[in-house]
C-alpha positions in Angstrom: 21.2 -23.4 -11.7 18.1 -24.5 -13.6 15.9 -26.5 -11.0 13.8 -27.9 -13.8 13.7 -27.8 -17.6 10.6 -26.3 -19.2 10.0 -24.9 -22.7 11.5 -21.4 -23.3 13.6 -21.6 -20.1 16.8 -20.7 -21.9 15.0 -17.7 -23.4 13.8 -16.4 -19.9 17.4 -17.0 -18.5 18.8 -15.0 -21.3 16.6 -12.1 -20.8 16.9 -12.1 -17.1 20.8 -12.3 -17.3 20.8 -9.3 -19.7 18.6 -7.4 -17.5 20.9 -8.0 -14.5 23.9 -6.4 -16.1 22.4 -2.9 -16.3 24.3 -0.3 -14.1 21.8 0.7 -11.3 19.2 -1.2 -9.4 16.4 1.2 -11.1 17.8 0.3 -14.4 18.0 -3.3 -13.6 14.3 -3.6 -12.2 13.0 -1.4 -15.2 14.6 -4.0 -17.6 13.4 -7.0 -15.7 9.8 -5.7 -15.6 9.8 -5.1 -19.3 11.4 -8.1 -20.0 8.8 -10.2 -17.9 5.8 -8.4 -19.6 7.2 -9.3 -22.9 8.1 -12.9 -22.0 4.7 -13.6 -20.4 2.4 -12.0 -23.1 4.4 -13.7 -26.2 3.6 -17.1 -24.8 6.8 -18.8 -25.9 7.6 -19.9 -22.3 5.7 -22.6 -20.8 6.2 -22.9 -17.0 6.2 -26.3 -15.4 3.0 -27.9 -14.9 3.4 -28.0 -11.0 3.2 -24.2 -10.9 -0.6 -24.8 -11.2 -0.7 -26.8 -8.2 -1.8 -25.2 -5.0 -1.1 -26.1 -1.4 -3.8 -26.0 1.1 -3.7 -23.3 3.6 -0.9 -21.2 2.0 0.6 -20.1 -1.4 3.0 -22.2 -2.8 6.8 -21.2 -3.6 8.7 -23.1 -6.3 12.3 -22.1 -7.4 12.8 -22.3 -11.1 16.1 -20.9 -11.4 19.2 -19.5 -9.3 22.0 -17.8 -11.2 25.6 -18.7 -9.9 27.0 -15.9 -11.8 24.7 -12.8 -11.2 23.1 -14.3 -8.0 19.6 -13.7 -8.7 16.8 -16.3 -8.1 13.5 -17.1 -9.7 10.5 -18.4 -7.9 7.1 -19.3 -9.1 4.2 -18.7 -6.6 0.9 -20.2 -6.7 -2.0 -18.8 -5.1 -5.1 -20.7 -4.5 -8.6 -18.7 -4.4 -8.3 -16.0 -1.6 -4.8 -17.0 -0.6 -2.4 -14.1 0.2 0.4 -12.7 2.3 0.5 -10.3 5.3 2.4 -7.0 5.0 5.9 -8.3 4.6 9.1 -7.0 3.5 11.9 -8.4 1.2 14.8 -8.2 3.7 16.3 -5.5 1.8 16.4 -7.0 -1.7 15.0 -5.7 -4.8 12.3 -7.9 -6.5 10.4 -7.6 -9.7 7.0 -9.7 -9.6 5.2 -10.8 -12.8 1.6 -12.2 -13.0 1.7 -15.2 -15.3 -1.8 -16.3 -14.8 -4.9 -15.0 -13.2 -5.1 -11.8 -11.1 -3.4 -10.5 -7.9 -4.3 -7.6 -5.6 -1.0 -5.9 -4.6 -1.0 -3.2 -1.9 2.2 -1.2 -1.1 2.9 0.3 2.1 5.4 2.9 3.6 6.7 2.3 7.0 5.8 5.3 9.2 7.2 4.3 12.5 9.1 1.2 13.9 9.4 1.2 17.8 11.2 -1.8 19.0 9.6 -4.2 16.4 6.0 -2.3 16.9 5.4 -0.7 13.6 2.8 1.4 11.6 2.2 1.5 8.1 0.4 3.6 5.4 -1.0 2.2 2.4 0.5 4.2 -0.6 -0.9 2.3 -3.7 -2.9 -0.8 -4.7 -3.2 -2.4 -8.0 -5.2 -5.5 -9.3 -2.4 -6.8 -11.4 -3.6 -9.4 -14.3 -1.6 -11.7 -16.5 1.2 -10.1 -18.3 1.8 -7.2 -15.9 4.8 -6.7 -13.7 6.0 -4.5 -10.6 9.0 -4.0 -8.7 10.1 -3.2 -5.3 13.4 -1.4 -4.4 14.4 -0.9 -0.8 13.4 0.9 1.4 10.2 0.9 -0.6 9.8 -3.1 -0.1 6.8 -3.3 2.0 3.6 -4.9 0.5 0.7 -7.7 0.7 -0.5 -9.8 -2.1 -3.7 -11.8 -2.4 -5.6 -13.6 -5.1 -9.1 -11.9 -4.9 -10.8 -14.9 -6.7 -13.1 -17.4 -5.0 -12.5 -19.9 -7.6 -9.4 -19.4 -9.8 -5.7 -19.8 -9.0 -3.1 -17.3 -9.9 0.7 -17.8 -10.7 3.2 -15.2 -10.6 7.0 -15.2 -11.1 9.2 -13.1 -8.8 13.0 -12.4 -9.7 14.8 -11.6 -6.4 18.3 -9.9 -6.2 19.5 -12.9 -4.2 18.3 -16.1 -2.6 15.4 -15.1 -0.3 15.2 -17.5 2.4 13.5 -15.4 5.2 11.7 -12.1 5.4 9.8 -10.1 8.2 6.2 -10.2 8.1 3.8 -7.8 10.3 1.2 -9.1 12.3 -1.8 -6.8 13.3 -2.0 -5.9 16.7 -5.5 -5.8 18.7 -7.1 -2.3 18.0 -5.5 0.1 16.2 -2.1 -0.5 17.7 -0.4 -1.3 14.4 1.6 -4.4 13.5 4.2 -6.6 15.3 7.5 -7.6 13.3 8.1 -11.3 13.2 10.9 -13.1 11.3 9.5 -15.7 8.9 11.4 -18.6 7.3 10.5 -19.1 3.7 10.2 -22.8 2.5 10.2 -24.1 -1.3 7.7 -26.5 -2.8 9.0 -29.4 -4.7 9.3 -28.6 -8.5 8.4 -31.5 -10.8 
């Protein structure tokens, strides 16, 4: 189900449909990662203008496509200067994230301990991802944070989820060095026009 028409949308959907028919999660995410990098770099796809519109106080989420046949969902995210996420998970879904415009700092974490929702994480890698790059998250390695490091420029990323991601767990820091508290978070969508 296409939320809005944009130049190259049929090319994007065809590439994603092809990728998700692979025979394993690793093969699917590898194929999606390579496809997103190629599609972003070749410049034939022009996302709707609204994906460059920021929302005050938080990043914006705009669903561009949901596959009724394969179940995956495509969400464009717009990151204003300095906007980001806390550590969060993807509720057991795989995800491939490609940077369409700007730069994002991505930090991956491993869950070390979870005692009744009080968690400890260890950072296991970080990358400053520029336009044309893509990465993937495959459970149980699904914990990360994302931030636009710029103090003046926006960033736009495209996220392909294995399903419709309507909620996730975010991990809020506890006082001192007491770790993080797991909190359920509902994910909304901003309008696409």
